[in-house]
C-alpha positions, 0 to 999 in steps of 0.5 A, a space after each residue: 631557494 625561494 622563487 624570485 618570479 614575482 620580483 622579476 616578472 614584468 611584461 613579457 607574457 603580456 607582450 606575447 599575448 598582445 603582440 598582434 594588437 601591438 603589431 597592427 597598431 605600430 604599422 597603422 599596421 597593414 596600411 604601412 605595408 601597403 604603402 611600401 608595396 606601392 613604392 616597391 611592388 616586389 621583393 625581387 632577389 635582384 634588388 639589393 636590401 638598401 634599395 628595398 629599405 629606402 623605398 619603405 615608410 620605415 626608412 622615413 620614420 627612422 630618419 625623422 626620429 633620429 633627426 628629432 632625438 638629436 635635438 636632445 644632445 643640442 640641449 633642446 629636449 622640449 623641441 625633441 619631445 614635440 617633434 617625436 610626439 608627431 610620430 607613432 613609429 617604434 623609433 619615435 616611441 624610443 626617442 620619447 622614452 629617451 627624453 624621459 630617461 635623460 631627465 631621470 638620470 640627470 635629475 634623480 627625481 622620483 616622479 620623472 623616474 616613474 614616468 621613464 620606467 612606464 614609457 620604457 616598458 611601453 616601448 619595449 612591448 611595442 618593439 617585441 610586437 614589431 619584431 614578430 611582425 617583421 619576421 612574419 613578413 620576412 622583411 629583407 631590409 639588410 644584407 647583414 642583419 636578420 629581419 626585425 633586428 632593428 626592433 631587437 636593438 630597440 628592445 635592448 636599448 629599453 632594457 638597458 635604460 630600464 636597468 639604470 632607472 631601476 638601480 636608481 630607485 630607492 627599492 632594493 627589489 627594483 635594483 635587483 630587477 635592474 640587474 636582471 634587465 642588464 642580463 636580458 640586454 646582454 643576451 639580446 645584444 650578444 645575438 646582434 653581435 653574433 650576426 655582425 661577427 659572421 657578416 664581417 668575418 673575412 671568410 664570409 665577405 663583408 655582406 651577404 649576396 643579394 636575395 639571401 636572408 640572414 639567419 633569424 635572431 631569437 625571439 625573446 617574447 615567449 612566456 617565461 617560467 622563471 623557476 627561481 634559481 639564477 641559472 640558464 633556465 632562469 633566463 630561458 625567456 631569452 630564447 624561443 621554446 618551440 621544438 623544431 626538426 633537425 636534418 634527420 627529422 629528429 625533434 630538437 629543442 630550439 633553446 638548446 640550439 640557440 644557447 649553443 650558438 650564443 656561446 655563453 659559457 657557464 659562470 665559474 669561480 675564479 680568484 678576485 679581481 685584485 689577485 693579479 699575477 704580480 706576486 708568486 703567492 698562490 691565490 687564496 682559497 675559495 671563501 665558504 660563504 655564499 656572498 663571497 662566492 657570488 663576488 667571485 663569479 666570472 665567465 670563463 671562455 676557455 683557458 685563454 681569455 678572448 673577446 666576448 662574441 662579436 666584440 672585436 677589439 679592433 672594431 674600426 678595422 673589422 667593420 666595412 663601410 656601411 651605407 644602408 641607413 638601417 645597417 648604420 643605425 643597428 651597428 652604431 646602436 649595438 656598439 653604443 649599448 654593448 660598449 656602455 654595458 661592458 663599462 657599467 659592469 666593469 665599474 661595479 666596485 668590489 663591495 657590490 661585486 656579488 650582484 654580478 652573479 645576477 647578470 652572470 658575467 663581468 664587463 670588459 672595460 677594454 672592449 667597452 671603450 673600443 666599441 664606444 670609440 667605434 660608435 662615435 664615427 657615426 653622426 647620429 644619436 648613437 654616436 653622440 651618446 657614445 661620445 658623452 659616455 666616453 668623456 664621462 668615463 675619462 673625466 669622471 672615472 679615470 679623472 678620479 683615479 690616481 694609479 694611471 700610466 704616466 702621461 708625460 712622453 718619454 724624454 730623449 735623454 732620460 725616461 722612466 721604465 713605465 714610459 718605455 713600457 707605455 711606448 713599446 710595441 711588440 711585433 704584430 701588436 695592434 691592441 696597444 692603442 686600445 689598451 692605453 685608451 682604457 687605462 689612461 686618458 688619451 687627451 688628444 683624442 678626447 679633445 678632438 671628440 669634444 671639438 667635434 661634438 661642440 661643432 655638431 651641437 653648438 647650443 648644448 650646455 652638456 658639452 660645455 660641462 664636459 669641456 670644463 671637466 676636461 680643463 679641471 683635469 688639466 689643473 686649469 680650474 679658473 678656466 673651467 669656472 669661466 667655461 661654466 659661468 659663460 655662454 648661453 644658459 641651459 634650456 633643461 633644468 636638469 642640465 642647469 643643475 649639473 652645471 651648478 653642481 660642477 661649478 660648486 665643486 670647481 669653486 671648492 677646489 679653487 677655494 673660492 668660498 663665496 662662489 662655492 656657497 652661492 653655487 651650492 645654494 643654487 642647486 637647492 633651487 634646481 633639483 632635489 638630489 641631496 639637499 642635505 649635501 648642498 646645505 652642508 657644502 654652503 655651510 663649509 664655504 661660509 665656515 672658511 669665510 668665518 675663519 678668514 675673518 677671525 684670522 684677519 689682522 683688523 677683523 670686523 666683529 659684526 661681519 665675523 659674527 654674521 658669518 658664524 651665525 650663517 654657518 650654523 644656520 646652514 649646518 643645522 638645516 642639513 640634518 633636517 633634509 637628510 635621508 630623503 633619497 635612498 639608493 638600493 634601499 639605503 640612505 645616500 652615503 653623503 647624506 649619512 656622512 653629513 648627518 654624522 659630521 653635524 652630530 659629531 660637531 654638536 657633541 664636541 661643541 657641548 663637550 668643549 663648551 663652544 659654538 657649533 662653528 667653533 667645534 669643527 676640525 681642520 677645514 671640513 670644506 677641504 675634507 670634502 674637496 679631498 673626497 671629491 678628488 679635488 687635489 688632483 685638479 689643483 695647481 701648485 699654488 692651490 695645493 699650497 693653499 690647501 696644505 695651509 688650510 688643513 693646519 690646526 692653527 686655522 681652527 677656532 675652538 681655542 687653545 685647549 679645544 685644539 689640543 683636545 682635537 689633536 689627541 682625538 684619533 679620529 680627527 687626527 687620522 682624517 686630517 692626515 689621510 687628506 693631507 697625505 694626498 696633498 703632500 704626494 702631489 707636491 712630490 713629498 712622497 716620504 713625508 706623506 708615507 710617514 704621516 700616514 703611518 704615524 697618524 693613521 695606521 698607528 691606530 687599531 682600526 676599531 678606534 677609527 669606527 663608531 657612531 661619531 667617527 669617520 671610518 674611511 680614513 683607514 682604508 684611504 690611508 692604504 689606498 694612498 700608500 698604494 698610490 705613493 708606491 705607484 708614483 715611485 714605480 713611475 719614477 724608476 729611471 732607465 739611467 738609474 738615477 733613482 737612489 742616492 747610490 745609483 750613480 756609484 752603482 752605474 759607474 761600477 757597471 752594476 746597474 742594468 735594465 733588468 735590475 731597474 725593471 725588478 725595482 719597478 716591479 717591486 714597487 708595483 707589487 707594493 701598490 697592489 698589496 695596499 689595494 688588496 687590503 682595501 678590497 678584502 677589508 670590511 665595508 665602510 661608508 665610502 667603499 663604493 666611491 673609493 672602491 672605484 678608484 681602487 678598481 681603476 688602480 687594479 686595471 692599471 696594474 693588470 695593464 702593467 703586468 701585461 706590458 712587462 711580460 710583452 716588452 
C-alpha cells in the first residue's frame, strides 16, 4: 500500500518544534505566571484546586472568552468577533476560530472555509504548546483532570471542527484528511473521558484529595512517522514515544502503556448494520472485495457490547455537582464534542460506511445523544451548542425518518403492541428514557430545551428557525411560516440564508407557490450553496402557477403566457450554474438532479413538439417536496392537495403527450413512488402497496436507470414498502382488532398476546427485508439522502428487537 503520509501530515511536527515559542507567546508567557504567583504565592497542598484556579489569570481569560463567544448563539457574531479579538489567550483564539467555523458550515462559502481551516490550525498549534507549558509547570487547577487538560480539550475541538470543514471541501484528499482528524479527536476525547470515569467512579469518590495530582494525559504533539497503513501505528502520534522505566527498572514503551490504558480494541469485521437478529437466517458470508470489508469494520469490546470508555449512558446520575469553572468547562466541552462525534459517525449512510475504516470505530448514537443532553445543563457555549445539535438531530435527521416508535401514548381501552413495548420498563432498567430519546422524538423535552435557549438568547434567529422546524414536525406549516416571517431580522447573512431556505421549503410543503418562488430567489442573494437548485425551485413554483392559470375557468391568456415564459427562463438558468459546488470531489446530488431533469424536459419537448414548460411530468414541485420529506409535515388538507397535484390531468402537454408520458416507465415510477408516500400518510396502506408493486417494482431496475432517468424510484419504492410494513406493525392491537376475522378469533379464545406479538414481529421482519434491499443494492443519486432515513429505520428496528426481548 502506498504511503499516505503526504495526505495526512499537517502541522504536528511543526508544533513540536515551535512549542516553546508558542508557550511563551500564549502566557505573554512568563508574565502570566508571575501575575498568578502574586495572587497566590504558593501551590500549597492544603489549598483546594478551585481556589487556586480562581486566583489565576487563566480563570479571568476563560470567563471573558466564554462570555464573548456566547454572543454567537445570540446572533451577534460581529460583537463576538470584536470582543474575542481583544484577548490573546488560547480560549479567545478558539472563540475566533469558532466564529469562522459557524460562518463556514452555514454558508458553504469556499473563502470562508479556507479562513476557518487556517484559524483552526493556528488554534490547535497554540493549544498543544500551552499543554506542554502547563504540564511543565505542573498546574494543579483541578482535582479531576490532569494539568493542561483544558488545552487538550481545545485541541480536540479544533480537530473536530477542522474535520467538518475538510469534509465540506470539494477535494477528496481534504475529505480523507477530515476523517483522519475525526480519529485524532476521538483519541484525544477518549483520554479525557478516561480521566472522568476514574474520577466519577463510586469506588474512587467524586474528586481526588486536595494536593493530589491526577495522572497526566498523553501528549500528542511529538513527531509522527505515519508509515502509511491504517493500523494503530498510523496514529502513533496520538501518544508520546518516549521510553520510561517500570517499577522494576525495565525500559517500557510509553506508547504501549497508554494504548493499553485507553482500552481501544482492534477493529474486527462484523455483519453489516442492517443484519439485525429479526430473522433466523445466518449472516451473509464476508464479502471478498476490500471496499465491502471496509464497510463492515467495527470495534468489538468483548462478547457483549458496552459503552466506550468514559461514556456513561446515564450521564446525569454519574456526574457530581461541579463548582470549579475549569471542571465545568472541560466536562461540558468533552460531553458536547464526544456526543457530537458519536452522532456524526452514526449518521454516515451505508453507501459511505467504508470511510469509517479511516476512523477505526463506529458512532454510538445512544451514547452521543445522552452526552449532549448532559451538556445542555450548563449555561455556556458548550451547553448551547449541544442544544443546537440535539434540536437539529430531532428536527432534521429524525424529522425526515418514517420508521420511528409510535408517538401516541397507550390508550386506556385499547393500545398497540408497540405502545406497550414503548411504555414497558423492566426491573432495574434505567436506560429506557435514553433509548426512547434516541429512536424517537421527546417532544416535551425538546420544547423545554428550545424555550430555555430562547430565554438565554432572545435576539437569536437560529432558535426561531429551530422553533419553525419543530412546528413543521407537528404539521403546523402555517405557524412555521409565520415564525420564519416575523420577529427581528437575522444579523448574520448565513443565518438569513438558512431562514430563507427553510421558508422556501415550508412554502413548498404548504403549496404556497408565490412564497416558495420568492424565497428561493432570495436565497440567490444570500449565499452560493446551490444556485442551480434555487433557480429550479423557483421555476417549479412558477410552473404550478402556470398550470393553475391553464386550468382556471376564465384564464387570462396574457398572464398565463407570462407565467409560462417565466418558468422557462428560470429553468434554463439552472444548468448554467450547476456543478460549481462539489462534495468530496463529486458534484452536489441536487445539482446533478436538476441538470438531469432539465435535460429530460428538453429532450421530451423536442420529441413531443411542445415547449419546455409543457414537457414537465406530474408536478416537479411536489416531487421535490417528497424528496425533502414534505408529506410528513403536511396536514390532511395539504396531503389531499398534494394527491390532486400529482394527477396526470394537471399536465399541459396535451392529450397525446400525457398518454405517452404514462407509457414511460421512468415517469410512471417516479410519480407512483412519491404518491405512495401520500397514500400511506392518509392511512391507505393497501392502495399504496399495490401502487408501488404495479407501477414501480413491476419493472426491471435497468429500465429505471440511465442518463435521462431518475434512478431513485426503485430503492425509494422498497423503502416505502418497509415503512408500510412498519405502520402495520404499529397497528397490531392488544385487543386483536386488526384483521377481519380477529373478533371471531377472540370470541373463540384463539387470540393471545403471544400470537399478536408474533404478528407484530413478522411485520417488523418484513420492514427490515425491504430496508436490506436498499442497503445491499447498487448506488444511486440520492443514496446518501435516502440512506440516512434507512439508517434511522434500522436503529428503530434494533430498538424494537431489544424491547421485544426485554418485555
